[in-house]
OpenMM code with the backbone's topology and positions (N, CA, C; nanometers):
from openmm import Vec3, app, unit

residues = "SER ASP MET VAL SER VAL SER LEU ILE ASN GLY ALA LYS PRO MET VAL HIS ILE THR THR LYS TYR GLU ILE ALA ALA SER HIS ARG LEU PHE ASN ALA GLU TRP ASP ASP ASN ARG ASN ASN GLU THR PHE GLY LYS CYS ALA HIS PRO THR GLY HIS GLY HIS ASN TYR VAL LEU GLU VAL THR VAL ALA GLY GLU PRO GLN VAL ASP THR VAL SER VAL ALA THR VAL GLU SER ILE ASN ALA ILE VAL GLN GLN GLN ILE ILE ASP ARG PHE ASP HIS LYS ASN LEU ASN ALA ASP CYS LYS ASP PHE ARG ASP LEU ILE PRO THR VAL GLU ASN MET ALA ARG VAL PHE TRP ASP LEU LEU VAL GLY ARG PHE GLY PRO ALA GLN LEU ALA ARG ILE ALA ILE TRP GLU THR PRO HIS THR TYR ALA GLU TYR PHE GLY PRO ALA ALA GLY PRO LEU ARG TYR GLY GLU PHE VAL".split()
positions = [
    Vec3(8.7462, 13.6721, 12.4013),
    Vec3(8.8716, 13.5990, 12.4027),
    Vec3(8.8827, 13.5153, 12.2758),
    Vec3(9.0054, 13.4821, 12.2374),
    Vec3(9.0291, 13.4024, 12.1180),
    Vec3(9.0465, 13.2542, 12.1514),
    Vec3(8.9949, 13.2101, 12.2623),
    Vec3(9.0087, 13.0706, 12.3042),
    Vec3(8.9299, 12.9793, 12.2112),
    Vec3(8.9868, 12.8638, 12.1793),
    Vec3(8.9168, 12.7627, 12.1016),
    Vec3(8.8521, 12.6677, 12.2015),
    Vec3(8.7255, 12.6452, 12.1837),
    Vec3(8.6530, 12.5590, 12.2743),
    Vec3(8.6271, 12.4248, 12.2069),
    Vec3(8.6614, 12.3179, 12.2762),
    Vec3(8.6349, 12.1842, 12.2257),
    Vec3(8.5627, 12.1084, 12.3356),
    Vec3(8.4463, 12.0540, 12.3018),
    Vec3(8.3740, 11.9777, 12.4027),
    Vec3(8.4390, 11.8408, 12.4177),
    Vec3(8.4457, 11.7946, 12.5379),
    Vec3(8.5109, 11.6680, 12.5673),
    Vec3(8.4081, 11.5628, 12.6032),
    Vec3(8.4312, 11.4406, 12.5563),
    Vec3(8.3447, 11.3289, 12.5898),
    Vec3(8.4058, 11.2581, 12.7087),
    Vec3(8.3296, 11.2478, 12.8160),
    Vec3(8.3772, 11.1821, 12.9383),
    Vec3(8.5099, 11.2388, 12.9868),
    Vec3(8.5346, 11.3667, 12.9633),
    Vec3(8.6552, 11.4308, 13.0105),
    Vec3(8.7799, 11.3979, 12.9308),
    Vec3(8.7669, 11.3177, 12.8253),
    Vec3(8.8844, 11.2800, 12.7454),
    Vec3(8.9286, 11.3964, 12.6583),
    Vec3(9.0589, 11.4085, 12.6410),
    Vec3(9.1118, 11.5112, 12.5526),
    Vec3(9.0878, 11.4682, 12.4078),
    Vec3(9.0616, 11.5618, 12.3192),
    Vec3(9.0405, 11.5240, 12.1795),
    Vec3(9.1701, 11.4737, 12.1177),
    Vec3(9.1605, 11.3684, 12.0405),
    Vec3(9.2766, 11.3100, 11.9751),
    Vec3(9.2513, 11.3129, 11.8250),
    Vec3(9.3473, 11.3668, 11.7511),
    Vec3(9.3369, 11.3728, 11.6060),
    Vec3(9.4544, 11.2968, 11.5466),
    Vec3(9.4264, 11.2207, 11.4418),
    Vec3(9.5302, 11.1472, 11.3696),
    Vec3(9.5530, 11.2138, 11.2350),
    Vec3(9.6790, 11.2320, 11.1980),
    Vec3(9.7159, 11.2850, 11.0669),
    Vec3(9.8046, 11.1807, 11.0004),
    Vec3(9.7714, 11.1453, 10.8757),
    Vec3(9.8505, 11.0480, 10.8014),
    Vec3(9.9098, 11.1137, 10.6782),
    Vec3(10.0387, 11.0919, 10.6572),
    Vec3(10.1074, 11.1401, 10.5372),
    Vec3(10.1587, 11.0182, 10.4607),
    Vec3(10.1706, 11.0322, 10.3295),
    Vec3(10.2043, 10.9213, 10.2409),
    Vec3(10.3295, 10.9532, 10.1605),
    Vec3(10.4152, 10.8523, 10.1407),
    Vec3(10.5427, 10.8694, 10.0705),
    Vec3(10.5673, 10.7479, 9.9821),
    Vec3(10.6498, 10.7658, 9.8801),
    Vec3(10.6922, 10.6547, 9.7960),
    Vec3(10.8410, 10.6302, 9.8156),
    Vec3(10.8764, 10.5028, 9.8212),
    Vec3(11.0165, 10.4625, 9.8332),
    Vec3(11.0400, 10.3519, 9.7307),
    Vec3(11.1343, 10.3728, 9.6419),
    Vec3(11.1741, 10.2687, 9.5476),
    Vec3(11.2966, 10.1990, 9.6049),
    Vec3(11.2886, 10.0671, 9.6208),
    Vec3(11.4011, 9.9937, 9.6780),
    Vec3(11.3953, 9.8488, 9.6321),
    Vec3(11.5108, 9.7847, 9.6378),
    Vec3(11.5153, 9.6422, 9.6071),
    Vec3(11.5528, 9.5659, 9.7331),
    Vec3(11.5181, 9.4386, 9.7311),
    Vec3(11.5547, 9.3522, 9.8429),
    Vec3(11.5537, 9.2072, 9.7980),
    Vec3(11.6089, 9.1239, 9.8817),
    Vec3(11.6018, 8.9797, 9.8645),
    Vec3(11.5549, 8.9220, 9.9967),
    Vec3(11.4527, 8.8375, 9.9906),
    Vec3(11.4052, 8.7704, 10.1106),
    Vec3(11.4731, 8.6346, 10.1190),
    Vec3(11.5575, 8.6178, 10.2178),
    Vec3(11.6248, 8.4900, 10.2399),
    Vec3(11.6812, 8.4865, 10.3805),
    Vec3(11.6955, 8.3673, 10.4307),
    Vec3(11.7566, 8.3457, 10.5605),
    Vec3(11.8937, 8.2850, 10.5347),
    Vec3(11.9997, 8.3552, 10.5724),
    Vec3(12.1371, 8.3125, 10.5437),
    Vec3(12.1720, 8.1798, 10.6102),
    Vec3(12.0976, 8.1396, 10.7111),
    Vec3(12.1248, 8.0141, 10.7802),
    Vec3(12.0631, 7.8939, 10.7090),
    Vec3(11.9775, 7.9204, 10.6079),
    Vec3(11.9102, 7.8125, 10.5360),
    Vec3(11.9788, 7.7868, 10.4029),
    Vec3(11.9569, 7.6669, 10.3466),
    Vec3(12.0069, 7.6375, 10.2125),
    Vec3(11.9113, 7.6966, 10.1082),
    Vec3(11.9539, 7.6922, 9.9820),
    Vec3(11.8734, 7.7514, 9.8741),
    Vec3(11.7356, 7.6886, 9.8643),
    Vec3(11.7264, 7.5574, 9.8824),
    Vec3(11.5965, 7.4904, 9.8715),
    Vec3(11.4973, 7.5419, 9.9747),
    Vec3(11.5422, 7.5526, 10.0999),
    Vec3(11.4507, 7.5995, 10.2050),
    Vec3(11.4121, 7.7455, 10.1822),
    Vec3(11.5082, 7.8289, 10.1408),
    Vec3(11.4760, 7.9681, 10.1097),
    Vec3(11.3754, 7.9764, 9.9963),
    Vec3(11.3960, 7.8976, 9.8908),
    Vec3(11.3033, 7.9000, 9.7779),
    Vec3(11.1655, 7.8497, 9.8172),
    Vec3(11.1594, 7.7474, 9.9015),
    Vec3(11.0302, 7.6962, 9.9483),
    Vec3(10.9575, 7.8004, 10.0332),
    Vec3(11.0315, 7.8735, 10.1131),
    Vec3(10.9713, 7.9705, 10.2058),
    Vec3(10.9365, 8.1015, 10.1364),
    Vec3(11.0300, 8.1562, 10.0590),
    Vec3(11.0134, 8.2897, 10.0031),
    Vec3(10.9823, 8.2918, 9.8535),
    Vec3(10.9850, 8.1771, 9.7884),
    Vec3(10.9517, 8.1697, 9.6464),
    Vec3(11.0424, 8.2574, 9.5630),
    Vec3(10.9844, 8.3237, 9.4631),
    Vec3(11.0640, 8.4063, 9.3717),
    Vec3(11.1289, 8.5255, 9.4430),
    Vec3(11.0819, 8.5590, 9.5619),
    Vec3(11.1415, 8.6699, 9.6381),
    Vec3(11.2813, 8.6349, 9.6919),
    Vec3(11.3188, 8.5060, 9.6822),
    Vec3(11.4518, 8.4636, 9.7269),
    Vec3(11.5530, 8.4646, 9.6125),
    Vec3(11.5159, 8.5128, 9.4963),
    Vec3(11.6066, 8.5162, 9.3813),
    Vec3(11.7387, 8.5801, 9.4237),
    Vec3(11.8520, 8.5193, 9.3883),
    Vec3(11.9823, 8.5657, 9.4395),
    Vec3(12.0142, 8.7130, 9.4140),
    Vec3(11.9667, 8.7713, 9.3058),
    Vec3(11.9983, 8.9122, 9.2797),
    Vec3(11.8863, 9.0064, 9.3255),
    Vec3(11.7840, 8.9525, 9.3902),
    Vec3(11.6781, 9.0351, 9.4472),
    Vec3(11.5758, 9.0820, 9.3456),
    Vec3(11.4911, 9.1726, 9.3903),
    Vec3(11.3848, 9.2307, 9.3089),
    Vec3(11.3444, 9.3625, 9.3728),
    Vec3(11.2692, 9.4435, 9.3005),
    Vec3(11.2361, 9.5759, 9.3512),
    Vec3(11.0886, 9.5992, 9.3746),
    Vec3(11.0597, 9.7038, 9.4507),
    Vec3(10.9221, 9.7472, 9.4784),
    Vec3(10.9176, 9.8987, 9.4784),
    Vec3(10.8042, 9.9521, 9.4445),
    Vec3(10.7731, 10.0917, 9.4715),
    Vec3(10.6832, 10.0901, 9.5944),
    Vec3(10.7465, 10.0974, 9.7099),
    Vec3(10.6742, 10.0922, 9.8363),
    Vec3(10.5974, 10.2219, 9.8578),
    Vec3(10.4847, 10.2109, 9.9263),
    Vec3(10.4136, 10.3288, 9.9745),
    Vec3(10.4190, 10.3233, 10.1267),
    Vec3(10.4720, 10.4288, 10.1854),
    Vec3(10.4835, 10.4403, 10.3306),
    Vec3(10.3768, 10.5370, 10.3800),
    Vec3(10.3009, 10.4957, 10.4799),
    Vec3(10.2060, 10.5844, 10.5475),
    Vec3(10.2539, 10.6048, 10.6905),
    Vec3(10.2648, 10.7300, 10.7308),
    Vec3(10.3067, 10.7659, 10.8666),
    Vec3(10.1908, 10.8394, 10.9321),
    Vec3(10.1421, 10.7869, 11.0439),
    Vec3(10.0314, 10.8493, 11.1162),
    Vec3(10.0808, 10.9003, 11.2508),
    Vec3(10.0567, 11.0291, 11.2759),
    Vec3(10.0860, 11.0866, 11.4072),
    Vec3(9.9543, 11.1270, 11.4712),
    Vec3(9.9516, 11.1255, 11.6031),
    Vec3(9.8298, 11.1554, 11.6766),
    Vec3(9.8603, 11.2521, 11.7888),
    Vec3(9.7612, 11.3312, 11.8224),
    Vec3(9.7790, 11.4221, 11.9344),
    Vec3(9.6583, 11.5098, 11.9542),
    Vec3(9.6706, 11.5924, 12.0532),
    Vec3(9.5668, 11.6895, 12.0840),
    Vec3(9.5933, 11.8141, 11.9997),
    Vec3(9.4937, 11.8611, 11.9254),
    Vec3(9.5161, 11.9823, 11.8447),
    Vec3(9.5628, 12.0985, 11.9315),
    Vec3(9.6638, 12.1702, 11.8837),
    Vec3(9.7157, 12.2857, 11.9559),
    Vec3(9.6149, 12.4000, 11.9475),
    Vec3(9.6022, 12.4740, 12.0549),
    Vec3(9.5022, 12.5809, 12.0615),
    Vec3(9.5260, 12.6873, 11.9548),
    Vec3(9.6528, 12.7228, 11.9306),
    Vec3(9.6800, 12.8330, 11.8378),
    Vec3(9.6630, 12.7934, 11.6914),
    Vec3(9.6956, 12.6694, 11.6565),
    Vec3(9.6885, 12.6287, 11.5163),
    Vec3(9.5741, 12.5329, 11.4873),
    Vec3(9.5143, 12.4762, 11.5923),
    Vec3(9.4125, 12.3714, 11.5805),
    Vec3(9.4670, 12.2553, 11.4966),
    Vec3(9.5967, 12.2297, 11.5101),
    Vec3(9.6636, 12.1252, 11.4357),
    Vec3(9.7436, 12.0395, 11.5317),
    Vec3(9.7622, 11.9129, 11.4952),
    Vec3(9.8421, 11.8219, 11.5758),
    Vec3(9.9899, 11.8436, 11.5463),
    Vec3(10.0218, 11.8508, 11.4171),
    Vec3(10.1587, 11.8756, 11.3693),
    Vec3(10.1448, 11.9222, 11.2252),
    Vec3(10.2356, 12.0046, 11.1805),
    Vec3(10.2251, 12.0504, 11.0421),
    Vec3(10.2745, 11.9402, 10.9486),
    Vec3(10.2113, 11.9321, 10.8333),
    Vec3(10.2527, 11.8343, 10.7336),
    Vec3(10.3974, 11.8606, 10.6938),
    Vec3(10.4368, 11.9877, 10.6866),
    Vec3(10.5747, 12.0218, 10.6511),
    Vec3(10.6737, 11.9645, 10.7523),
    Vec3(10.6408, 11.9718, 10.8793),
    Vec3(10.7329, 11.9187, 10.9804),
    Vec3(10.7386, 11.7665, 10.9743),
    Vec3(10.6263, 11.7016, 10.9509),
    Vec3(10.6253, 11.5558, 10.9364),
    Vec3(10.7083, 11.5165, 10.8142),
    Vec3(10.6842, 11.5857, 10.7022),
    Vec3(10.7581, 11.5560, 10.5787),
    Vec3(10.9083, 11.5676, 10.5987),
    Vec3(10.9526, 11.6707, 10.6663),
    Vec3(11.0955, 11.6924, 10.6865),
    Vec3(11.1579, 11.5782, 10.7674),
    Vec3(11.0893, 11.5338, 10.8702),
    Vec3(11.1405, 11.4259, 10.9552),
    Vec3(11.1448, 11.2942, 10.8776),
    Vec3(11.0375, 11.2643, 10.8038),
    Vec3(11.0337, 11.1402, 10.7260),
    Vec3(11.1387, 11.1436, 10.6160),
    Vec3(11.1566, 11.2588, 10.5531),
    Vec3(11.2587, 11.2717, 10.4493),
    Vec3(11.3970, 11.2394, 10.5050),
    Vec3(11.4288, 11.2994, 10.6195),
    Vec3(11.5617, 11.2819, 10.6784),
    Vec3(11.5835, 11.1405, 10.7324),
    Vec3(11.4844, 11.0874, 10.8027),
    Vec3(11.5026, 10.9594, 10.8723),
    Vec3(11.4780, 10.8369, 10.7850),
    Vec3(11.3894, 10.8489, 10.6840),
    Vec3(11.3504, 10.7317, 10.6063),
    Vec3(11.3868, 10.7450, 10.4583),
    Vec3(11.3360, 10.8469, 10.3915),
    Vec3(11.3532, 10.8581, 10.2462),
    Vec3(11.5016, 10.8667, 10.2106),
    Vec3(11.5744, 10.9580, 10.2719),
    Vec3(11.7165, 10.9741, 10.2404),
    Vec3(11.7958, 10.8464, 10.2683),
    Vec3(11.7499, 10.7692, 10.3624),
    Vec3(11.8232, 10.6503, 10.4072),
    Vec3(11.7922, 10.5252, 10.3246),
    Vec3(11.6674, 10.5131, 10.2733),
    Vec3(11.6249, 10.3878, 10.2113),
    Vec3(11.5827, 10.3990, 10.0644),
    Vec3(11.5502, 10.5184, 10.0159),
    Vec3(11.5007, 10.5319, 9.8794),
    Vec3(11.6114, 10.5025, 9.7780),
    Vec3(11.5771, 10.4251, 9.6753),
    Vec3(11.6700, 10.3860, 9.5690),
    Vec3(11.7926, 10.3127, 9.6239),
    Vec3(11.7681, 10.2248, 9.7182),
    Vec3(11.8740, 10.1449, 9.7791),
    Vec3(11.8399, 9.9965, 9.7648),
    Vec3(11.9442, 9.9139, 9.7754),
    Vec3(11.9257, 9.7713, 9.7944),
    Vec3(11.9225, 9.7532, 9.9460),
    Vec3(11.8081, 9.7180, 9.9997),
    Vec3(11.7915, 9.7148, 10.1454),
    Vec3(11.8892, 9.6187, 10.2118),
    Vec3(11.9150, 9.5034, 10.1485),
    Vec3(12.0066, 9.4054, 10.2074),
    Vec3(12.1502, 9.4556, 10.2084),
    Vec3(12.1946, 9.5130, 10.0962),
    Vec3(12.3361, 9.5466, 10.0787),
    Vec3(12.3715, 9.6876, 10.1246),
    Vec3(12.2804, 9.7826, 10.1078),
    Vec3(12.3122, 9.9232, 10.1315),
    Vec3(12.2694, 9.9764, 10.2682),
    Vec3(12.1841, 9.9058, 10.3375),
    Vec3(12.1235, 9.9601, 10.4606),
    Vec3(12.1605, 9.8734, 10.5801),
    Vec3(12.2390, 9.9310, 10.6702),
    Vec3(12.2860, 9.8541, 10.7861),
    Vec3(12.1704, 9.8011, 10.8697),
    Vec3(12.0551, 9.8670, 10.8623),
    Vec3(11.9384, 9.8235, 10.9397),
    Vec3(11.8943, 9.6820, 10.9013),
    Vec3(11.9270, 9.6400, 10.7773),
    Vec3(11.8823, 9.5094, 10.7287),
    Vec3(11.9982, 9.4140, 10.6996),
    Vec3(12.1157, 9.4443, 10.7505),
    Vec3(12.2281, 9.3525, 10.7298),
    Vec3(12.2006, 9.2187, 10.7973),
    Vec3(12.1384, 9.2200, 10.9140),
    Vec3(12.1091, 9.0969, 10.9881),
    Vec3(11.9599, 9.0776, 11.0103),
    Vec3(11.8795, 9.1473, 10.9319),
    Vec3(11.7342, 9.1427, 10.9471),
    Vec3(11.6733, 9.1308, 10.8085),
    Vec3(11.5910, 9.0297, 10.7872),
    Vec3(11.5293, 9.0094, 10.6559),
    Vec3(11.4377, 9.1283, 10.6276),
    Vec3(11.4556, 9.1987, 10.5132),
    Vec3(11.3779, 9.3204, 10.4866),
    Vec3(11.2373, 9.2936, 10.4328),
    Vec3(11.1572, 9.2227, 10.5129),
    Vec3(11.0156, 9.2058, 10.4821),
    Vec3(10.9430, 9.3359, 10.5161),
    Vec3(10.8201, 9.3523, 10.4671),
    Vec3(10.7465, 9.4741, 10.5034),
    Vec3(10.7184, 9.4785, 10.6534),
    Vec3(10.7047, 9.3625, 10.7167),
    Vec3(10.6848, 9.3612, 10.8615),
    Vec3(10.8058, 9.4193, 10.9331),
    Vec3(10.9251, 9.3752, 10.8926),
    Vec3(11.0469, 9.4270, 10.9556),
    Vec3(11.0720, 9.5725, 10.9169),
    Vec3(11.0386, 9.6097, 10.7938),
    Vec3(11.0520, 9.7501, 10.7540),
    Vec3(10.9653, 9.8391, 10.8428),
    Vec3(10.8427, 9.7961, 10.8698),
    Vec3(10.7523, 9.8755, 10.9543),
    Vec3(10.8125, 9.8974, 11.0925),
    Vec3(10.8713, 9.7944, 11.1489),
    Vec3(10.9316, 9.8069, 11.2826),
    Vec3(11.0560, 9.8948, 11.2807),
    Vec3(11.1414, 9.8779, 11.1795),
    Vec3(11.2622, 9.9609, 11.1685),
    Vec3(11.2232, 10.1069, 11.1503),
    Vec3(11.1283, 10.1339, 11.0620),
    Vec3(11.0854, 10.2720, 11.0378),
    Vec3(11.0239, 10.3326, 11.1636),
    Vec3(10.9481, 10.2533, 11.2389),
    Vec3(10.8909, 10.3006, 11.3660),
    Vec3(11.0035, 10.3476, 11.4589),
    Vec3(11.1049, 10.2629, 11.4743),
    Vec3(11.2146, 10.2957, 11.5661),
    Vec3(11.2887, 10.4223, 11.5227),
    Vec3(11.2972, 10.4461, 11.3918),
    Vec3(11.3659, 10.5657, 11.3419),
    Vec3(11.2825, 10.6923, 11.3575),
    Vec3(11.1504, 10.6775, 11.3666),
    Vec3(11.0624, 10.7950, 11.3725),
    Vec3(11.0054, 10.8253, 11.5109),
    Vec3(10.9931, 10.7260, 11.5955),
    Vec3(10.9246, 10.7452, 11.7235),
    Vec3(10.9945, 10.8536, 11.8063),
    Vec3(10.9161, 10.9401, 11.8674),
    Vec3(10.9675, 11.0450, 11.9548),
    Vec3(11.0153, 11.1701, 11.8839),
    Vec3(10.9956, 11.1803, 11.7521),
    Vec3(11.0498, 11.2931, 11.6762),
    Vec3(10.9452, 11.3978, 11.6358),
    Vec3(10.8216, 11.3826, 11.6774),
    Vec3(10.7155, 11.4700, 11.6271),
    Vec3(10.6634, 11.5703, 11.7304),
    Vec3(10.7494, 11.6100, 11.8238),
    Vec3(10.7116, 11.7134, 11.9199),
    Vec3(10.5995, 11.6662, 12.0096),
    Vec3(10.4968, 11.7499, 12.0281),
    Vec3(10.3877, 11.7078, 12.1162),
    Vec3(10.3045, 11.5944, 12.0558),
    Vec3(10.3068, 11.5786, 11.9240),
    Vec3(10.2350, 11.4679, 11.8608),
    Vec3(10.3139, 11.3388, 11.8810),
    Vec3(10.2435, 11.2270, 11.8784),
    Vec3(10.3060, 11.0969, 11.8975),
    Vec3(10.2901, 11.0130, 11.7715),
    Vec3(10.3917, 10.9366, 11.7381),
    Vec3(10.3799, 10.8419, 11.6281),
    Vec3(10.2745, 10.7389, 11.6663),
    Vec3(10.1771, 10.7155, 11.5788),
    Vec3(10.0668, 10.6249, 11.6102),
    Vec3(10.0650, 10.5002, 11.5227),
    Vec3(10.1165, 10.5110, 11.3993),
    Vec3(10.1061, 10.3989, 11.3057),
    Vec3(10.2049, 10.4155, 11.1920),
    Vec3(10.2608, 10.3035, 11.1502),
    Vec3(10.3410, 10.2947, 11.0283),
    Vec3(10.2752, 10.1883, 10.9421),
    Vec3(10.2524, 10.2188, 10.8154),
    Vec3(10.2042, 10.1186, 10.7208),
    Vec3(10.2977, 10.1189, 10.6012),
    Vec3(10.3343, 10.0009, 10.5553),
    Vec3(10.4197, 9.9858, 10.4379),
    Vec3(10.3436, 9.8996, 10.3377),
    Vec3(10.3133, 9.9593, 10.2230),
    Vec3(10.2496, 9.8874, 10.1129),
    Vec3(10.3591, 9.8368, 10.0212),
    Vec3(10.3671, 9.7042, 10.0042),
    Vec3(10.4668, 9.6441, 9.9160),
    Vec3(10.4135, 9.6358, 9.7731),
    Vec3(10.2845, 9.6116, 9.7622),
    Vec3(10.2150, 9.6110, 9.6338),
    Vec3(10.0836, 9.6850, 9.6561),
    Vec3(10.0085, 9.7124, 9.5509),
    Vec3(9.8765, 9.7759, 9.5726),
    Vec3(9.7803, 9.6882, 9.6523),
    Vec3(9.8176, 9.5609, 9.6731),
    Vec3(9.7280, 9.4675, 9.7401),
    Vec3(9.7775, 9.4180, 9.8748),
    Vec3(9.9034, 9.4432, 9.9093),
    Vec3(9.9623, 9.3841, 10.0296),
    Vec3(10.0375, 9.4889, 10.1104),
    Vec3(10.0126, 9.4906, 10.2400),
    Vec3(10.0779, 9.5870, 10.3280),
    Vec3(10.0952, 9.5285, 10.4672),
    Vec3(10.1817, 9.5922, 10.5445),
    Vec3(10.1945, 9.5618, 10.6870),
    Vec3(10.1789, 9.6933, 10.7614),
    Vec3(10.1192, 9.6874, 10.8784),
    Vec3(10.1096, 9.8087, 10.9607),
    Vec3(10.1520, 9.7758, 11.1027),
    Vec3(10.2121, 9.8765, 11.1664),
    Vec3(10.2683, 9.8592, 11.3003),
    Vec3(10.2270, 9.9782, 11.3856),
    Vec3(10.1858, 9.9479, 11.5071),
    Vec3(10.1371, 10.0503, 11.5988),
    Vec3(10.2276, 10.0679, 11.7196),
    Vec3(10.3495, 10.0173, 11.7101),
    Vec3(10.4436, 10.0318, 11.8204),
    Vec3(10.4395, 9.9138, 11.9141),
    Vec3(10.5442, 9.8997, 11.9954),
    Vec3(10.5556, 9.7814, 12.0814),
    Vec3(10.4481, 9.7724, 12.1886),
    Vec3(10.3900, 9.8847, 12.2287),
    Vec3(10.2892, 9.8795, 12.3349),
    Vec3(10.1495, 9.8508, 12.2824),
    Vec3(10.1325, 9.8516, 12.1492),
    Vec3(10.0002, 9.8404, 12.0913),
    Vec3(9.9682, 9.6997, 12.0420),
    Vec3(10.0529, 9.6026, 12.0736),
    Vec3(10.0237, 9.4661, 12.0314),
    Vec3(10.0993, 9.4291, 11.9057),
    Vec3(10.0660, 9.3149, 11.8504),
    Vec3(10.1439, 9.2624, 11.7373),
    Vec3(10.1225, 9.3408, 11.6090),
    Vec3(10.2219, 9.3308, 11.5234),
    Vec3(10.2123, 9.3893, 11.3912),
    Vec3(10.1018, 9.3180, 11.3145),
    Vec3(10.0292, 9.3923, 11.2322),
    Vec3(9.9233, 9.3327, 11.1503),
    Vec3(9.9677, 9.3298, 11.0057),
    Vec3(9.9327, 9.2234, 10.9373),
    Vec3(9.9696, 9.2067, 10.7975),
    Vec3(9.8406, 9.1805, 10.7218),
    Vec3(9.8183, 9.2518, 10.6132),
    Vec3(9.6918, 9.2366, 10.5443),
    Vec3(9.7034, 9.2346, 10.3949),
    Vec3(9.6005, 9.1849, 10.3302),
    Vec3(9.5921, 9.1892, 10.1859),
    Vec3(9.4605, 9.2516, 10.1463),
    Vec3(9.4658, 9.3451, 10.0552),
    Vec3(9.3450, 9.4014, 9.9948),
    Vec3(9.3252, 9.3298, 9.8631),
    Vec3(9.2032, 9.3010, 9.8294),
    Vec3(9.1747, 9.2419, 9.6977),
    Vec3(9.0767, 9.3324, 9.6257),
] * unit.nanometer
topology = app.Topology()
chain = topology.addChain("A")
for resn in residues:
    res = topology.addResidue(resn, chain)
    for name in ("N", "CA", "C"):
        topology.addAtom(name, app.Element.getBySymbol(name[0]), res)
C-alpha cells in the first residue's frame, strides 16, 4: 500500500507549521486624534510627524496543520502566497495606512494593530490548515507577533 505512516506521541496528531515571508512598503503616522500635538509627540515621538514616515515591513504568516497523506504537506506555499497577495499585499503595499486603508481610519496603524488586522483578514482562508501566527517586522530589530484571540495577548519584541 502507498499509505504514509506517522508515529504519534500520546495519540496526538502530528502538527506542522509553515511560515512564509513577504515585504510591504507603506507609510503611516502614529497619533491619537483625540490628543493634542504635545501629547502625541510625547507618546509617539518622531513617529507622530504630521506627514508620516515609511517602513519596509516584513510580514511572516505561519499556518499549521496535519500533513495531508497524499502530499505530506500542510498547505502549498503557492496557495498561501496567493491568499496573502490578495488579502494583504494588494490592499496595503505602497499605501499610506492612515489615509488609504479603511482598516486604519479609526485605528492607529502600529505593528500591534497591523498584526491583528492582518490576522482577521487571513484567518479561515487556508483550507484544512489553520492560521497560527502573524509577525510584522517594522525594523530589523522590532516586531510584533499575534497568535489569534484564543492564544492570549499579542507579544511585542525587540531583537538586538
